[in-house]
N, CA, C and O atoms as CSV, one atom per row, in Angstrom:
chain,resi,resn,atom,element,x,y,z
A,1,MET,N,N,0.836,-1.175,0.000
A,1,MET,CA,C,0.000,0.000,0.000
A,1,MET,C,C,0.887,1.247,0.000
A,1,MET,O,O,1.761,1.416,0.850
A,2,LYS,N,N,0.638,2.089,-0.956
A,2,LYS,CA,C,1.388,3.329,-1.080
A,2,LYS,C,C,0.723,4.404,-0.215
A,2,LYS,O,O,-0.502,4.524,-0.204
A,3,LYS,N,N,1.518,5.170,0.496
A,3,LYS,CA,C,0.979,6.238,1.333
A,3,LYS,C,C,0.275,7.275,0.474
A,3,LYS,O,O,0.803,7.722,-0.544
A,4,ASN,N,N,-0.935,7.653,0.902
A,4,ASN,CA,C,-1.647,8.702,0.175
A,4,ASN,C,C,-2.342,9.685,1.124
A,4,ASN,O,O,-3.189,10.467,0.694
A,5,VAL,N,N,-1.986,9.646,2.406
A,5,VAL,CA,C,-2.540,10.566,3.398
A,5,VAL,C,C,-1.381,11.365,3.988
A,5,VAL,O,O,-0.482,10.804,4.614
A,6,GLY,N,N,-1.414,12.687,3.780
A,6,GLY,CA,C,-0.357,13.566,4.267
A,6,GLY,C,C,-0.499,13.890,5.742
A,6,GLY,O,O,-1.470,13.488,6.383
A,7,SER,N,N,0.464,14.611,6.276
A,7,SER,CA,C,0.497,14.895,7.709
A,7,SER,C,C,-0.654,15.793,8.167
A,7,SER,O,O,-1.229,15.557,9.229
A,8,THR,N,N,-0.996,16.807,7.391
A,8,THR,CA,C,-2.121,17.672,7.760
A,8,THR,C,C,-3.429,16.895,7.710
A,8,THR,O,O,-4.275,17.036,8.593
A,9,ASP,N,N,-3.592,16.086,6.690
A,9,ASP,CA,C,-4.775,15.250,6.548
A,9,ASP,C,C,-4.886,14.261,7.719
A,9,ASP,O,O,-5.978,14.020,8.235
A,10,ARG,N,N,-3.758,13.700,8.127
A,10,ARG,CA,C,-3.748,12.779,9.269
A,10,ARG,C,C,-4.213,13.478,10.539
A,10,ARG,O,O,-5.013,12.932,11.299
A,11,PHE,N,N,-3.710,14.686,10.764
A,11,PHE,CA,C,-4.076,15.449,11.954
A,11,PHE,C,C,-5.581,15.730,11.983
A,11,PHE,O,O,-6.235,15.545,13.009
A,12,VAL,N,N,-6.122,16.178,10.845
A,12,VAL,CA,C,-7.553,16.482,10.757
A,12,VAL,C,C,-8.386,15.219,10.976
A,12,VAL,O,O,-9.404,15.266,11.667
A,13,ARG,N,N,-7.967,14.094,10.397
A,13,ARG,CA,C,-8.686,12.831,10.577
A,13,ARG,C,C,-8.684,12.388,12.036
A,13,ARG,O,O,-9.703,11.916,12.541
A,14,ILE,N,N,-7.562,12.534,12.710
A,14,ILE,CA,C,-7.493,12.140,14.124
A,14,ILE,C,C,-8.411,13.024,14.963
A,14,ILE,O,O,-9.141,12.518,15.815
A,15,ILE,N,N,-8.384,14.331,14.734
A,15,ILE,CA,C,-9.233,15.254,15.498
A,15,ILE,C,C,-10.708,14.925,15.296
A,15,ILE,O,O,-11.450,14.788,16.269
A,16,PHE,N,N,-11.145,14.797,14.030
A,16,PHE,CA,C,-12.549,14.478,13.772
A,16,PHE,C,C,-12.918,13.094,14.300
A,16,PHE,O,O,-14.021,12.894,14.809
A,17,GLY,N,N,-12.003,12.148,14.182
A,17,GLY,CA,C,-12.258,10.806,14.709
A,17,GLY,C,C,-12.460,10.812,16.211
A,17,GLY,O,O,-13.344,10.125,16.723
A,18,ILE,N,N,-11.649,11.582,16.923
A,18,ILE,CA,C,-11.777,11.673,18.380
A,18,ILE,C,C,-13.072,12.382,18.769
A,18,ILE,O,O,-13.747,11.972,19.714
A,19,ILE,N,N,-13.416,13.440,18.047
A,19,ILE,CA,C,-14.671,14.148,18.332
A,19,ILE,C,C,-15.864,13.207,18.143
A,19,ILE,O,O,-16.762,13.166,18.984
A,20,LEU,N,N,-15.871,12.455,17.045
A,20,LEU,CA,C,-16.971,11.522,16.817
A,20,LEU,C,C,-16.988,10.403,17.850
A,20,LEU,O,O,-18.059,9.954,18.257
A,21,LEU,N,N,-15.822,9.953,18.275
A,21,LEU,CA,C,-15.752,8.921,19.307
A,21,LEU,C,C,-16.304,9.440,20.633
A,21,LEU,O,O,-16.982,8.707,21.352
A,22,ILE,N,N,-16.021,10.679,20.954
A,22,ILE,CA,C,-16.565,11.290,22.177
A,22,ILE,C,C,-18.089,11.390,22.086
A,22,ILE,O,O,-18.788,11.115,23.061
A,23,LEU,N,N,-18.609,11.785,20.911
A,23,LEU,CA,C,-20.060,11.831,20.722
A,23,LEU,C,C,-20.676,10.444,20.905
A,23,LEU,O,O,-21.736,10.309,21.515
A,24,PHE,N,N,-20.018,9.427,20.382
A,24,PHE,CA,C,-20.505,8.051,20.514
A,24,PHE,C,C,-20.566,7.628,21.976
A,24,PHE,O,O,-21.551,7.037,22.419
A,25,MET,N,N,-19.525,7.929,22.710
A,25,MET,CA,C,-19.426,7.465,24.091
A,25,MET,C,C,-20.218,8.328,25.078
A,25,MET,O,O,-20.555,7.859,26.165
A,26,SER,N,N,-20.518,9.567,24.725
A,26,SER,CA,C,-21.156,10.480,25.666
A,26,SER,C,C,-22.644,10.223,25.859
A,26,SER,O,O,-23.214,10.655,26.861
A,27,GLY,N,N,-23.277,9.541,24.936
A,27,GLY,CA,C,-24.709,9.339,25.034
A,27,GLY,C,C,-25.498,10.505,24.468
A,27,GLY,O,O,-26.719,10.557,24.616
A,28,PHE,N,N,-24.819,11.438,23.825
A,28,PHE,CA,C,-25.464,12.601,23.215
A,28,PHE,C,C,-26.383,12.172,22.074
A,28,PHE,O,O,-27.426,12.784,21.841
A,29,ILE,N,N,-25.987,11.114,21.365
A,29,ILE,CA,C,-26.781,10.586,20.257
A,29,ILE,C,C,-27.628,9.440,20.792
A,29,ILE,O,O,-27.101,8.476,21.346
A,30,GLU,N,N,-28.948,9.549,20.624
A,30,GLU,CA,C,-29.839,8.547,21.193
A,30,GLU,C,C,-30.213,7.440,20.210
A,30,GLU,O,O,-30.465,6.311,20.631
A,31,SER,N,N,-30.255,7.735,18.932
A,31,SER,CA,C,-30.616,6.740,17.928
A,31,SER,C,C,-29.491,5.703,17.798
A,31,SER,O,O,-28.330,6.055,17.590
A,32,THR,N,N,-29.852,4.434,17.924
A,32,THR,CA,C,-28.863,3.364,17.879
A,32,THR,C,C,-28.168,3.291,16.523
A,32,THR,O,O,-26.952,3.113,16.452
A,33,THR,N,N,-28.934,3.428,15.460
A,33,THR,CA,C,-28.361,3.353,14.117
A,33,THR,C,C,-27.358,4.475,13.880
A,33,THR,O,O,-26.255,4.234,13.389
A,34,ILE,N,N,-27.737,5.684,14.225
A,34,ILE,CA,C,-26.838,6.821,14.034
A,34,ILE,C,C,-25.628,6.698,14.950
A,34,ILE,O,O,-24.508,7.018,14.550
A,35,LYS,N,N,-25.848,6.243,16.159
A,35,LYS,CA,C,-24.755,6.101,17.125
A,35,LYS,C,C,-23.683,5.147,16.593
A,35,LYS,O,O,-22.495,5.465,16.651
A,36,TRP,N,N,-24.082,3.990,16.078
A,36,TRP,CA,C,-23.110,3.027,15.569
A,36,TRP,C,C,-22.501,3.480,14.244
A,36,TRP,O,O,-21.364,3.126,13.935
A,37,SER,N,N,-23.241,4.254,13.464
A,37,SER,CA,C,-22.676,4.826,12.238
A,37,SER,C,C,-21.569,5.817,12.581
A,37,SER,O,O,-20.522,5.836,11.934
A,38,VAL,N,N,-21.805,6.637,13.597
A,38,VAL,CA,C,-20.793,7.594,14.055
A,38,VAL,C,C,-19.559,6.856,14.548
A,38,VAL,O,O,-18.435,7.280,14.282
A,39,PHE,N,N,-19.759,5.758,15.263
A,39,PHE,CA,C,-18.631,4.961,15.735
A,39,PHE,C,C,-17.837,4.385,14.562
A,39,PHE,O,O,-16.606,4.402,14.573
A,40,GLY,N,N,-18.544,3.877,13.554
A,40,GLY,CA,C,-17.866,3.323,12.376
A,40,GLY,C,C,-17.054,4.365,11.633
A,40,GLY,O,O,-15.924,4.103,11.221
A,41,ILE,N,N,-17.623,5.534,11.463
A,41,ILE,CA,C,-16.913,6.612,10.771
A,41,ILE,C,C,-15.682,7.033,11.559
A,41,ILE,O,O,-14.619,7.265,10.983
A,42,SER,N,N,-15.826,7.132,12.887
A,42,SER,CA,C,-14.663,7.525,13.699
A,42,SER,C,C,-13.572,6.459,13.639
A,42,SER,O,O,-12.386,6.786,13.598
A,43,ALA,N,N,-13.966,5.196,13.635
A,43,ALA,CA,C,-12.970,4.113,13.545
A,43,ALA,C,C,-12.235,4.165,12.208
A,43,ALA,O,O,-11.020,3.973,12.160
A,44,ILE,N,N,-12.957,4.419,11.135
A,44,ILE,CA,C,-12.334,4.514,9.811
A,44,ILE,C,C,-11.376,5.699,9.746
A,44,ILE,O,O,-10.265,5.571,9.230
A,45,LEU,N,N,-11.797,6.851,10.265
A,45,LEU,CA,C,-10.930,8.034,10.249
A,45,LEU,C,C,-9.643,7.796,11.032
A,45,LEU,O,O,-8.557,8.144,10.568
A,46,ILE,N,N,-9.764,7.209,12.207
A,46,ILE,CA,C,-8.587,6.972,13.042
A,46,ILE,C,C,-7.691,5.910,12.415
A,46,ILE,O,O,-6.469,6.058,12.414
A,47,ALA,N,N,-8.279,4.841,11.882
A,47,ALA,CA,C,-7.480,3.776,11.262
A,47,ALA,C,C,-6.726,4.278,10.033
A,47,ALA,O,O,-5.550,3.962,9.857
A,48,THR,N,N,-7.390,5.052,9.190
A,48,THR,CA,C,-6.704,5.554,7.990
A,48,THR,C,C,-5.639,6.591,8.331
A,48,THR,O,O,-4.665,6.741,7.593
A,49,SER,N,N,-5.812,7.300,9.430
A,49,SER,CA,C,-4.783,8.271,9.806
A,49,SER,C,C,-3.528,7.565,10.309
A,49,SER,O,O,-2.417,8.029,10.051
A,50,PHE,N,N,-3.686,6.458,11.019
A,50,PHE,CA,C,-2.511,5.735,11.510
A,50,PHE,C,C,-1.850,4.890,10.423
A,50,PHE,O,O,-0.636,4.685,10.449
A,51,SER,N,N,-2.635,4.403,9.475
A,51,SER,CA,C,-2.049,3.587,8.411
A,51,SER,C,C,-1.505,4.432,7.257
A,51,SER,O,O,-0.773,3.921,6.410
A,52,THR,N,N,-1.853,5.704,7.219
A,52,THR,CA,C,-1.481,6.663,6.162
A,52,THR,C,C,-1.922,6.196,4.773
A,52,THR,O,O,-1.326,6.575,3.764
A,53,PHE,N,N,-2.955,5.383,4.732
A,53,PHE,CA,C,-3.510,4.906,3.465
A,53,PHE,C,C,-5.025,5.004,3.516
A,53,PHE,O,O,-5.654,4.519,4.458
A,54,CYS,N,N,-5.609,5.630,2.506
A,54,CYS,CA,C,-7.061,5.757,2.405
A,54,CYS,C,C,-7.509,5.055,1.126
A,54,CYS,O,O,-7.139,5.481,0.032
A,55,PRO,N,N,-8.303,3.984,1.244
A,55,PRO,CA,C,-8.762,3.279,0.045
A,55,PRO,C,C,-9.584,4.154,-0.907
A,55,PRO,O,O,-9.512,3.982,-2.124
A,56,LEU,N,N,-10.354,5.080,-0.364
A,56,LEU,CA,C,-11.141,5.973,-1.210
A,56,LEU,C,C,-10.234,6.877,-2.038
A,56,LEU,O,O,-10.493,7.105,-3.219
A,57,TYR,N,N,-9.173,7.391,-1.421
A,57,TYR,CA,C,-8.205,8.198,-2.168
A,57,TYR,C,C,-7.571,7.358,-3.280
A,57,TYR,O,O,-7.361,7.851,-4.388
A,58,ALA,N,N,-7.267,6.094,-2.985
A,58,ALA,CA,C,-6.654,5.222,-3.987
A,58,ALA,C,C,-7.601,5.006,-5.167
A,58,ALA,O,O,-7.161,5.011,-6.316
A,59,LEU,N,N,-8.893,4.817,-4.897
A,59,LEU,CA,C,-9.867,4.642,-5.971
A,59,LEU,C,C,-9.983,5.890,-6.829
A,59,LEU,O,O,-10.136,5.800,-8.047
A,60,LEU,N,N,-9.911,7.051,-6.196
A,60,LEU,CA,C,-10.049,8.316,-6.911
A,60,LEU,C,C,-8.731,8.816,-7.502
A,60,LEU,O,O,-8.717,9.780,-8.268
A,61,GLY,N,N,-7.624,8.160,-7.147
A,61,GLY,CA,C,-6.320,8.580,-7.650
A,61,GLY,C,C,-5.802,9.846,-6.995
A,61,GLY,O,O,-5.005,10.570,-7.592
A,62,LYS,N,N,-6.241,10.123,-5.778
A,62,LYS,CA,C,-5.846,11.330,-5.062
A,62,LYS,C,C,-4.768,11.008,-4.036
A,62,LYS,O,O,-4.585,9.856,-3.643
A,63,SER,N,N,-4.062,12.047,-3.612
A,63,SER,CA,C,-3.058,11.918,-2.570
A,63,SER,C,C,-2.857,13.278,-1.904
A,63,SER,O,O,-2.833,14.310,-2.575
A,64,THR,N,N,-2.713,13.269,-0.579
A,64,THR,CA,C,-2.421,14.512,0.125
A,64,THR,C,C,-0.994,14.497,0.668
A,64,THR,O,O,-0.615,15.368,1.451
A,65,CYS,N,N,-0.214,13.518,0.259
A,65,CYS,CA,C,1.195,13.465,0.667
A,65,CYS,C,C,1.971,14.540,-0.085
A,65,CYS,O,O,1.657,14.883,-1.225
A,66,GLU,N,N,2.985,15.054,0.583
A,66,GLU,CA,C,3.838,16.045,-0.035
A,66,GLU,C,C,4.663,15.370,-1.129
A,66,GLU,O,O,5.104,14.231,-0.968
A,67,ALA,N,N,4.865,16.063,-2.223
A,67,ALA,CA,C,5.674,15.531,-3.313
A,67,ALA,C,C,7.130,15.475,-2.900
A,67,ALA,O,O,7.642,16.398,-2.267
A,68,LYS,N,N,7.802,14.378,-3.265
A,68,LYS,CA,C,9.226,14.246,-2.947
A,68,LYS,C,C,10.020,15.104,-3.919
A,68,LYS,O,O,9.778,15.100,-5.125
A,69,LYS,N,N,10.971,15.836,-3.363
A,69,LYS,CA,C,11.804,16.705,-4.191
A,69,LYS,C,C,13.040,15.934,-4.642
A,69,LYS,O,O,13.729,15.325,-3.824
A,70,ASN,N,N,13.317,15.960,-5.925
A,70,ASN,CA,C,14.518,15.329,-6.468
A,70,ASN,C,C,15.650,16.334,-6.481
A,70,ASN,O,O,15.470,17.477,-6.901
A,71,LYS,N,N,16.813,15.912,-6.024
A,71,LYS,CA,C,17.975,16.806,-6.005
A,71,LYS,C,C,18.941,16.456,-7.087
A,71,LYS,O,O,19.979,17.105,-7.222
């Protein structure tokens, strides 16, 4: 798997993942379906930030990694 998630993207994914995880655990969301959907999204965001690979980016041919400079 080629890295396609840059450092800024990783930071944003971790922050949003943690916020959604807090919403899941706080009981703020009462609907069971929405609650587990929020948990799934937070798990995906956190997992892709640590693995530095996003399957959706790979399908779309996108990357937020910084370009390597050749000297």
